C-alpha positions in Angstrom: -15.7 -91.2 -29.0 -17.7 -90.2 -25.9 -18.7 -86.6 -25.7 -18.1 -85.6 -22.1 -20.7 -82.8 -22.2 -23.4 -85.1 -23.5 -22.4 -87.9 -21.1 -22.7 -85.5 -18.1 -26.0 -84.3 -19.4 -27.2 -88.0 -19.5 -25.9 -88.5 -16.0 -27.6 -85.4 -14.6 -31.0 -85.8 -16.4 -31.1 -89.6 -15.9 -30.0 -89.3 -12.3 -32.7 -86.7 -11.6 -35.4 -88.9 -13.2 -34.2 -91.9 -11.2 -34.3 -89.9 -8.0 -37.8 -88.7 -8.7 -39.1 -92.2 -9.6 -37.2 -93.9 -6.8 -38.6 -91.4 -4.3 -42.2 -92.1 -5.4 -41.6 -95.9 -5.5 -40.0 -95.8 -2.1 -43.0 -94.0 -0.5 -45.4 -96.3 -2.3 -43.6 -99.3 -1.1 -43.7 -98.1 2.5 -47.4 -97.2 2.2 -48.4 -100.5 0.6 -46.4 -102.6 3.1 -45.8 -105.4 0.5 -43.2 -107.1 2.6 -45.5 -107.7 5.5 -45.7 -111.5 4.7 -41.9 -111.9 4.7 -40.0 -112.7 7.8 -38.4 -109.6 9.4 -34.9 -111.0 9.2 -35.2 -111.3 5.4 -36.2 -107.6 4.8 -33.9 -104.7 5.1 -35.1 -102.0 7.4 -36.4 -99.0 5.4 -34.5 -95.8 6.2 -32.2 -93.2 4.6 -29.3 -95.6 4.4 -31.3 -98.2 2.5 -32.7 -95.5 0.1 -29.3 -94.1 -0.5 -27.6 -97.4 -1.2 -30.5 -98.5 -3.4 -30.3 -95.2 -5.3 -26.5 -95.4 -5.8 -26.6 -99.0 -7.1 -29.4 -98.2 -9.5 -27.7 -95.0 -10.6 -24.6 -97.1 -11.5 -26.6 -99.8 -13.4 -29.6 -97.9 -14.8 -28.0 -94.5 -15.6 -24.2 -94.4 -15.8 -23.5 -97.8 -17.5 -26.3 -97.3 -20.1 -25.1 -93.8 -20.8 -21.6 -95.1 -21.6 -22.9 -98.0 -23.6 -25.4 -96.0 -25.6 -22.8 -93.3 -26.4 -20.6 -96.1 -28.0 -23.5 -97.9 -29.7 -26.0 -95.3 -30.8 -24.6 -95.0 -34.3 -25.3 -98.8 -34.7 -29.0 -98.5 -33.7 -31.2 -98.3 -36.9 -33.7 -95.9 -35.3 -33.1 -93.0 -32.9 -34.7 -90.8 -30.3 -37.1 -91.6 -27.6 -38.4 -94.6 -29.6 -34.9 -96.1 -29.5 -34.6 -95.7 -25.8 -38.0 -97.2 -25.2 -37.3 -100.2 -27.4 -33.9 -100.8 -25.7 -35.6 -100.5 -22.3 -38.3 -103.0 -23.3 -35.8 -105.3 -24.8 -33.7 -105.4 -21.6 -36.7 -105.8 -19.5 -38.1 -108.7 -21.5 -34.8 -110.4 -22.1 -33.2 -109.7 -18.8 -35.4 -109.1 -15.9 -38.5 -111.2 -16.7 -36.7 -114.5 -17.2 -34.7 -114.0 -14.0 -37.8 -113.0 -12.0 -39.9 -116.0 -13.2 -37.1 -118.5 -12.3 -36.5 -116.7 -9.0 -40.3 -116.8 -8.1 -40.4 -120.5 -8.8 -37.5 -121.2 -6.4 -38.1 -118.7 -3.6 -41.6 -118.0 -2.4 -41.9 -114.2 -2.5 -45.3 -112.5 -2.4 -46.4 -112.0 -6.0 -47.7 -108.5 -5.3 -44.2 -107.4 -4.1 -42.5 -108.9 -7.1 -44.9 -107.4 -9.6 -44.6 -104.0 -7.8 -40.8 -104.2 -8.1 -41.0 -105.3 -11.8 -43.3 -102.4 -12.6 -40.9 -100.0 -11.0 -37.9 -101.3 -13.0 -40.0 -101.1 -16.2 -40.9 -97.4 -15.5 -37.3 -96.6 -14.5 -35.9 -98.2 -17.6 -38.3 -96.6 -20.1 -37.9 -93.1 -18.6 -34.1 -93.2 -18.2 -33.4 -94.8 -21.6 -35.9 -92.4 -23.2 -34.0 -89.5 -21.7 -30.6 -90.8 -22.8 -31.7 -91.6 -26.3 -33.5 -88.2 -26.6 -30.4 -86.3 -25.5 -28.5 -87.9 -28.3 -30.7 -86.4 -31.0 -30.4 -82.9 -29.7 
């Protein structure tokens, strides 16, 4: 059974962490101009609409969905706390994002610096958000 109070706490804390990390990553992406080598028609213009749509989609997949799944499955995980969140984040990163990215890079010629920057961002977001969610479940 999902505790609504705990679920809302996960959404608020995870959403705040996502907003902070995404804001920093957005500013860094603008400053580093990693998409300079890509054709202009392939790159979405950076602005508030882009930031908001990116934030909403990441909130759904990196905060809300994991909060629901973790609330159902945390009793099955053999360890708990921040360590459980970090292990789950690393597992998802290694088993989900890395294989997709490596195949994607072989097929489509994206700048390696841009891809590694995005991968590092997702790793940081996953570790922080899953750590927060897992930590809230031991309080």
